[in-house]
C-alpha positions as CSV (number, residue, x, y, z in Angstrom):
1,X,-7.1,-41.8,5.1
2,X,-8.1,-38.4,3.9
3,X,-10.5,-37.1,1.4
4,X,-10.1,-38.7,-2.1
5,X,-11.8,-36.8,-4.8
6,X,-12.1,-38.8,-8.0
7,X,-12.9,-37.6,-11.5
8,X,-15.5,-40.3,-11.8
9,X,-19.1,-39.2,-11.0
10,X,-20.0,-42.6,-9.4
11,X,-16.9,-42.4,-7.1
12,X,-17.6,-38.8,-6.3
13,X,-21.2,-39.8,-5.4
14,X,-19.8,-42.4,-3.0
15,X,-17.5,-39.8,-1.5
16,X,-20.5,-37.5,-0.9
17,X,-22.2,-40.2,1.2
18,X,-19.1,-40.7,3.3
19,X,-18.0,-37.1,3.8
20,X,-19.9,-34.1,5.1
21,X,-18.0,-31.4,3.1
22,X,-19.5,-28.7,5.4
23,X,-18.0,-30.3,8.4
24,X,-14.8,-31.1,6.6
25,X,-14.1,-27.6,5.2
26,X,-15.6,-25.6,8.0
27,X,-13.9,-28.0,10.3
28,X,-12.8,-28.0,13.9
29,X,-10.6,-24.9,13.5
30,X,-13.4,-22.6,12.5
31,X,-16.5,-21.6,14.2
32,X,-18.2,-18.9,12.1
33,X,-19.7,-15.9,13.9
34,X,-23.3,-14.9,13.1
35,X,-22.6,-12.8,10.0
36,X,-20.2,-15.4,8.6
37,X,-22.7,-18.2,9.2
38,X,-25.4,-16.1,7.5
39,X,-23.1,-15.6,4.5
40,X,-22.2,-19.4,4.4
41,X,-25.9,-20.2,4.2
42,X,-26.5,-17.8,1.4
43,X,-26.6,-19.6,-2.0
44,X,-26.5,-16.4,-4.1
45,X,-24.1,-16.6,-7.0
46,X,-22.4,-13.3,-6.0
47,X,-21.8,-12.2,-2.4
48,X,-20.2,-9.0,-1.1
49,X,-19.1,-9.0,2.5
50,X,-18.8,-5.5,3.9
51,X,-17.4,-5.4,7.4
52,X,-14.8,-3.5,9.3
53,X,-11.3,-4.6,10.2
54,X,-11.1,-8.1,11.8
55,X,-14.7,-8.8,10.5
56,X,-13.7,-12.3,9.3
57,X,-14.0,-11.7,5.6
58,X,-10.8,-13.5,4.6
59,X,-11.4,-16.4,6.9
60,X,-15.0,-16.7,5.6
61,X,-13.8,-16.7,2.0
62,X,-11.1,-19.3,2.6
63,X,-13.8,-21.6,3.9
64,X,-16.4,-20.7,1.4
65,X,-14.3,-21.2,-1.7
66,X,-13.5,-24.9,-1.1
67,X,-17.1,-25.5,0.1
68,X,-18.4,-24.1,-3.2
69,X,-16.0,-26.3,-5.1
70,X,-16.5,-29.6,-3.3
71,X,-20.0,-29.3,-1.9
72,X,-21.8,-32.5,-3.0
73,X,-25.1,-30.7,-3.1
74,X,-24.6,-28.3,-5.9
75,X,-20.9,-27.5,-5.7
76,X,-19.0,-26.7,-8.9
77,X,-17.3,-30.0,-9.1
78,X,-20.5,-32.0,-8.6
79,X,-22.2,-29.9,-11.3
80,X,-19.2,-30.4,-13.6
81,X,-19.2,-34.1,-13.2
82,X,-23.0,-34.4,-13.5
83,X,-23.0,-32.5,-16.8
84,X,-21.5,-35.5,-18.5
85,X,-19.0,-33.3,-20.4
86,X,-15.7,-35.1,-20.8
87,X,-12.8,-33.3,-19.3
88,X,-9.9,-32.8,-21.8
89,X,-6.7,-31.4,-20.0
90,X,-4.8,-30.8,-23.3
91,X,-1.7,-32.4,-21.8
92,X,-0.5,-35.9,-20.7
93,X,0.0,-36.4,-17.0
94,X,3.6,-36.3,-16.2
95,X,4.6,-34.4,-19.3
96,X,6.4,-31.1,-19.2
97,X,3.1,-29.4,-20.2
98,X,1.1,-31.0,-17.4
99,X,1.2,-27.9,-15.1
100,X,0.0,-25.7,-18.0
101,X,-3.0,-27.9,-18.7
102,X,-6.5,-26.6,-19.1
103,X,-8.2,-26.8,-15.7
104,X,-11.5,-28.6,-15.1
105,X,-12.5,-25.7,-12.8
106,X,-10.7,-22.3,-12.6
107,X,-10.8,-19.7,-9.8
108,X,-8.9,-16.5,-9.1
109,X,-8.1,-14.8,-5.8
110,X,-7.3,-11.2,-6.6
111,X,-5.8,-8.4,-4.5
112,X,-4.2,-5.1,-5.2
113,X,-0.7,-6.4,-4.5
114,X,1.0,-9.8,-3.8
115,X,1.4,-9.0,-0.1
116,X,-2.4,-8.9,0.4
117,X,-2.6,-12.4,-1.1
118,X,-0.4,-13.9,1.7
119,X,-3.1,-14.1,4.3
120,X,-5.6,-15.5,1.8
121,X,-3.1,-18.3,1.1
122,X,-2.5,-19.0,4.8
123,X,-6.2,-19.3,5.5
124,X,-6.8,-21.5,2.4
125,X,-4.0,-23.8,3.7
126,X,-6.0,-24.2,6.9
127,X,-9.3,-24.8,5.0
128,X,-8.3,-27.1,2.2
129,X,-7.2,-30.6,3.3
130,X,-3.5,-31.1,2.3
131,X,-4.3,-34.2,0.4
132,X,-6.4,-32.2,-2.0
133,X,-3.6,-29.8,-2.8
134,X,-1.8,-31.4,-5.8
135,X,0.8,-28.7,-6.4
136,X,1.6,-25.2,-5.3
137,X,3.4,-23.4,-8.1
138,X,5.3,-20.4,-6.8
139,X,6.4,-19.3,-10.2
140,X,2.9,-18.9,-11.6
141,X,1.4,-18.1,-8.2
142,X,-1.2,-20.8,-8.5
143,X,-2.4,-24.0,-6.8
144,X,-3.6,-27.1,-8.4
145,X,-6.2,-29.0,-6.4
146,X,-7.5,-32.5,-7.1
147,X,-9.1,-33.2,-9.5
148,X,-7.7,-30.7,-12.0
149,X,-8.9,-27.5,-10.3
150,X,-6.8,-24.4,-10.6
151,X,-6.8,-21.5,-8.1
152,X,-4.6,-18.7,-9.4
153,X,-3.5,-15.8,-7.2
154,X,-3.5,-12.5,-9.2
155,X,-2.7,-8.9,-8.5
156,X,-4.9,-6.0,-9.7
157,X,-1.9,-3.6,-10.0
158,X,-2.5,-3.6,-13.7
159,X,-6.2,-4.2,-14.0
160,X,-6.1,-4.4,-17.8
161,X,-4.1,-7.6,-17.5
162,X,-7.0,-9.2,-15.5
163,X,-8.4,-10.9,-18.6
164,X,-8.5,-14.6,-19.3
165,X,-10.6,-17.7,-19.5
166,X,-14.0,-18.1,-18.0
167,X,-13.9,-18.5,-14.2
168,X,-16.1,-20.5,-11.9
169,X,-15.3,-18.2,-9.0
170,X,-13.5,-15.0,-8.1
171,X,-12.5,-13.8,-4.6
172,X,-11.4,-10.2,-4.4
173,X,-9.3,-9.6,-1.3
174,X,-9.5,-6.1,0.3
175,X,-11.5,-4.7,-2.6
176,X,-12.1,-1.3,-1.0
177,X,-8.4,-0.4,-1.0
């Protein structure tokens, strides 16, 4: 059982016909309120949610990030596989370099300090099916999702250090702080 995400476009297409990713990610544990639902339906590349305390921004983002990754109708993984570009990880599976490989898709969750990332991680654990989490690396503060997707949790304490590779997505937690 569970959701099996393959790196093969044909197998991914088969998955799309058997899994409604919206229902899977949004799931039984989450019923978005009106503003969250409106934001989930918005297909803009960039979204800024401005609400007061307890407005549901973190919960919304924790459901939206996996949806934007795995959505069979235009999600980042579907687009990556459809492009036909061969994925080269730069490391052999099982080697000591494997967890430092080049990701197929790369995302950051950024907050001012590590403590603010804790709730984002808790909510992501509720939203992402456990069988899609390949590895949680406490040392590098990153998660590897299947297939070869990296979500790195970064602090903005030293903003000049927030440089790196191109990203498919960025979630800024508590940006107004």
